[in-house]
C-alpha positions in Angstrom: 1.3 -54.8 28.2 0.5 -56.6 31.6 0.7 -54.9 34.7 0.2 -56.3 38.7 -1.5 -53.9 41.2 -0.8 -56.2 43.9 2.3 -58.0 43.0 3.5 -59.3 46.5 0.5 -62.4 45.6 2.7 -63.7 43.0 4.7 -65.6 45.5 2.0 -68.1 45.3 2.6 -69.3 42.1 5.6 -71.2 44.0 2.8 -73.6 45.1 2.6 -74.9 41.3 5.8 -76.9 41.3 5.3 -78.0 44.7 1.9 -79.5 43.3 3.8 -81.1 40.2 6.3 -82.8 42.9 4.1 -84.2 44.9 1.6 -85.5 42.0 4.8 -87.4 40.7 5.6 -88.8 43.9 2.0 -90.2 43.9 2.4 -91.8 40.5 5.3 -93.5 41.8 3.7 -94.9 45.0 0.8 -95.8 43.1 3.2 -98.2 40.7 4.7 -99.6 43.5 1.6 -100.8 45.4 0.2 -102.2 42.0 3.0 -104.7 41.5 2.0 -106.4 44.4 -1.2 -107.6 42.9 -2.0 -110.0 39.9 -5.1 -108.6 39.2 -4.9 -105.2 37.7 -8.3 -104.5 36.7 -9.2 -105.4 40.6 -6.5 -102.5 41.8 -7.9 -100.3 39.3 -11.4 -100.5 40.7 -9.9 -100.5 44.5 -7.6 -97.4 44.3 -9.1 -95.5 41.7 -6.0 -94.9 39.6 -5.5 -96.5 36.2 -1.8 -97.8 36.5 -1.4 -98.0 33.0 -1.7 -94.3 32.2 -0.7 -90.9 34.1 -3.9 -89.0 34.2 -2.8 -85.6 34.2 -6.5 -84.2 33.5 -7.1 -83.6 37.4 -3.2 -82.2 37.9 -4.1 -79.8 34.8 -7.0 -78.6 36.6 -5.5 -78.1 39.7 -2.7 -75.9 38.3 -5.1 -73.8 36.1 -7.3 -72.8 39.1 -4.1 -72.2 41.4 -3.1 -70.0 38.4 -5.9 -68.1 37.7 -6.7 -67.5 41.5 -3.4 -65.9 42.2 -3.1 -64.0 38.9 -6.5 -62.4 39.9 -5.7 -61.4 43.4 -2.6 -60.0 42.2 -4.8 -57.7 40.3 -3.7 -59.0 36.5 -4.3 -55.7 34.4 -3.9 -55.4 30.5 -2.6 -51.9 29.4 -2.8 -50.5 25.9 -2.2 -47.3 24.4 -4.5 -45.9 22.3 -4.9 -42.5 20.1 -6.9 -40.1 22.0 -8.6 -37.3 20.6 -10.2 -35.9 23.8 -6.6 -35.1 25.5 -6.1 -33.2 28.5 -2.6 -31.7 29.9 -0.7 -30.3 32.6 1.9 -28.1 31.8 4.7 -28.3 34.5 7.2 -24.8 34.5 10.3 -25.2 36.2 10.7 -22.2 38.2 13.7 -22.7 40.2 16.9 -20.5 40.5 18.4 -22.3 37.5 15.3 -21.0 35.2 16.5 -17.2 35.5 20.0 -18.2 33.7 20.2 -15.9 30.6 21.7 -18.4 27.8 18.1 -18.2 26.1 17.2 -14.8 26.0 15.7 -12.8 28.0 16.0 -15.9 30.7 15.0 -19.7 30.2 11.9 -19.1 32.1 10.5 -16.3 29.7 11.1 -18.3 26.7 9.4 -21.3 28.4 6.6 -19.1 29.2 6.0 -17.6 25.9 6.3 -21.0 24.5 4.0 -22.4 26.5 1.7 -19.6 26.1 2.1 -20.4 22.2 1.1 -24.1 22.6 -2.3 -23.0 23.8 -2.6 -21.5 20.1 -1.7 -25.1 18.8 -4.6 -26.8 20.9 -8.2 -27.5 19.5 -10.7 -25.5 21.1 -12.0 -26.7 24.5 -8.7 -28.5 25.5 -8.5 -29.1 29.0 -5.2 -27.6 30.4 -3.8 -27.2 34.1 -0.8 -25.2 34.7 1.6 -26.0 37.7 5.3 -24.3 38.6 7.9 -26.3 40.7 11.2 -25.8 42.1 12.0 -27.5 45.7 8.3 -27.2 46.1 5.1 -27.5 43.8 2.8 -24.7 43.0 -0.7 -24.8 41.3 -1.0 -22.2 38.9 -4.4 -23.3 37.3 -6.4 -25.9 38.2 -7.7 -28.3 34.7 -10.0 -25.8 32.7 -10.6 -25.2 29.0 -10.7 -21.4 29.7 -7.8 -20.4 27.7 -7.9 -16.6 29.4 -7.2 -18.2 33.0 -4.6 -20.5 31.5 -2.4 -17.9 30.0 -2.9 -15.6 33.0 -1.7 -18.7 35.0 1.4 -18.9 32.8 2.2 -15.1 32.7 2.2 -15.2 36.4 5.0 -18.0 36.9 7.9 -16.3 38.7 11.2 -17.4 40.2 10.7 -19.5 43.4 12.7 -18.8 46.3 12.5 -22.5 47.6 15.8 -24.5 46.3 15.7 -28.1 44.4 13.4 -29.7 41.6 10.8 -31.5 42.9 9.9 -33.9 40.3 8.0 -36.7 42.6 5.8 -33.9 43.9 5.3 -32.3 40.3 3.9 -35.5 39.0 1.8 -36.3 42.2 0.1 -32.9 42.0 -0.2 -33.3 38.1 -2.0 -36.9 38.7 -4.4 -35.5 41.2 -5.2 -32.3 38.7 -6.1 -34.9 36.2 -7.5 -37.6 38.3 -11.1 -37.0 36.8 -9.7 -36.6 33.1 -9.6 -39.7 30.4 -5.8 -39.2 30.0 -3.1 -37.7 31.9 -0.4 -36.0 29.7 2.2 -33.5 31.3 4.6 -31.6 29.4 7.4 -30.7 31.9 9.6 -27.9 30.8 12.8 -28.1 33.0 16.4 -27.6 33.1 16.9 -29.7 36.3 17.9 -32.9 37.5 16.3 -35.3 40.4 18.2 -37.1 43.1 19.4 -40.3 41.6 18.3 -42.0 44.6 14.5 -40.8 43.9 14.6 -41.3 40.4 13.2 -45.2 40.7 10.7 -43.9 43.1 9.5 -41.2 40.6 9.4 -43.8 37.6 7.3 -46.2 39.9 4.9 -43.3 40.5 4.7 -42.1 37.0 3.8 -45.9 35.8 1.5 -46.8 38.6 -0.3 -43.8 38.1 -0.8 -43.8 34.1 1.2 -40.5 33.5 3.0 -39.9 30.2 5.6 -37.5 30.4 6.8 -35.4 27.7 10.0 -33.7 28.8 11.4 -30.3 27.3 15.0 -30.0 28.1 15.5 -26.3 28.3 19.1 -24.8 28.0 22.1 -24.8 25.9 25.0 -27.1 26.2 27.3 -24.6 27.4 24.9 -23.6 30.1 24.2 -19.8 31.5 24.3 -17.6 34.3 21.8 -15.9 36.7 22.3 -12.2 37.7 24.2 -13.6 40.7 26.7 -14.9 38.4 26.0 -18.5 39.2 26.2 -20.9 36.4 23.9 -23.6 35.3 24.0 -26.4 32.4 21.3 -28.5 31.2 21.0 -31.8 33.0 19.4 -34.2 30.3 19.5 -37.9 31.5 16.9 -37.6 34.2 14.4 -35.9 32.0 14.9 -38.9 29.2 14.6 -41.4 31.4 11.3 -40.2 33.0 10.3 -39.7 29.6 11.0 -42.7 27.9 9.9 -45.0 31.1 6.3 -43.3 31.0 5.9 -43.9 27.0 6.2 -40.5 26.5 9.5 -38.5 24.7 12.2 -36.0 25.1 12.9 -33.1 23.4 16.1 -30.9 23.9 15.3 -27.3 23.5 18.0 -24.8 22.6 15.6 -21.9 20.5 12.0 -20.8 20.8 11.6 -22.2 17.3 12.5 -25.8 18.9 9.4 -25.6 21.0 6.8 -25.2 18.1 8.2 -28.2 16.5 8.2 -30.4 20.1 4.6 -29.1 20.9 3.6 -30.0 17.2 5.3 -33.6 17.8 3.5 -33.9 21.0 0.4 -33.2 19.9 0.6 -36.0 17.3 2.0 -38.4 19.6 -0.3 -37.9 22.6 -1.8 -40.8 23.8 -3.8 -42.3 26.7 -3.3 -45.6 28.4 -6.4 -47.7 28.9 -5.9 -50.4 31.7 -8.4 -53.1 31.8 -8.6 -55.1 35.1 -8.7 -59.0 34.8 -9.1 -60.0 38.0 -13.1 -60.6 38.1 -12.9 -62.6 34.8 -10.1 -64.8 35.8 -11.6 -65.5 39.4 -14.7 -66.3 37.3 -12.5 -68.6 35.1 -11.3 -70.4 38.5 -14.8 -71.0 39.6 -16.2 -72.4 36.3 -12.8 -74.8 36.4 -13.6 -76.0 40.3 -17.1 -76.6 39.4 -15.8 -78.8 36.1 -13.4 -80.6 38.4 -16.0 -81.2 40.9 -18.6 -82.8 38.5 -15.4 -85.0 37.3 -14.6 -86.4 40.6 -18.2 -87.1 41.8 -19.5 -89.2 38.8 -19.3 -92.8 37.7 -16.3 -91.8 35.5 -14.0 -91.0 38.1 -11.0 -91.5 35.9 -10.3 -90.3 32.3 -8.2 -92.0 30.1 
């Protein structure tokens, strides 16, 4: 996959058809000039143009140079997914009021915490994991570490938050910062909520730009459940599906504790990291090489090419 870190500069590619247009006009004017003379060989020497051949070599060089320069300043990069044996994760647990629903016993949050703890037991020794919880705000429960006791304690300490809402954007921003010095950015999102549709594109753009792979676990039953205050909460899957699929991850619907285990096993087998290779420098070097070639051709006695 090719991405552009500075896509606004791609606008300058519009110069290419303009150059082609003016080149065609120039050839047309050269032909008109040629018919006024009888000695075509003399015309060729005077004008420096082979009137019997559209010498496109110079045009090709110009177009390639412009193309390479524009792609370079646009931050052209190659992105590919590779399997990684050195994975780092952030487990993001929804701690909003809806997670107190009892359609999963004793509550959705209790089941999510138990499954997250069991997930640690599936991980290879010394795997680096961070923990955060979120509602309308995001809370770092544990920085990324390979200390299993600290991670388990962080998960156990997650409680329902008083701040309403579901702050997915803040969650991914925090997770990205927590994983900034790691080789991979894998986020396991355990939630029953949905984001504001107006924010969904912003969330997807942020996840893609920051190279985050999201594995979403939708927790809850289709019928929904109530909390102690009698509020009914259902599972909102669409947002979770879109975020995961856009990031290159996967969405899992979880109705029972056993579903978590099978989902985590699959995540461990699928976990990948995106490797970004910045092509900007190489493209600029290619443009400079072509410029030198063009300069040499234009300043030797072989001023025209057949």
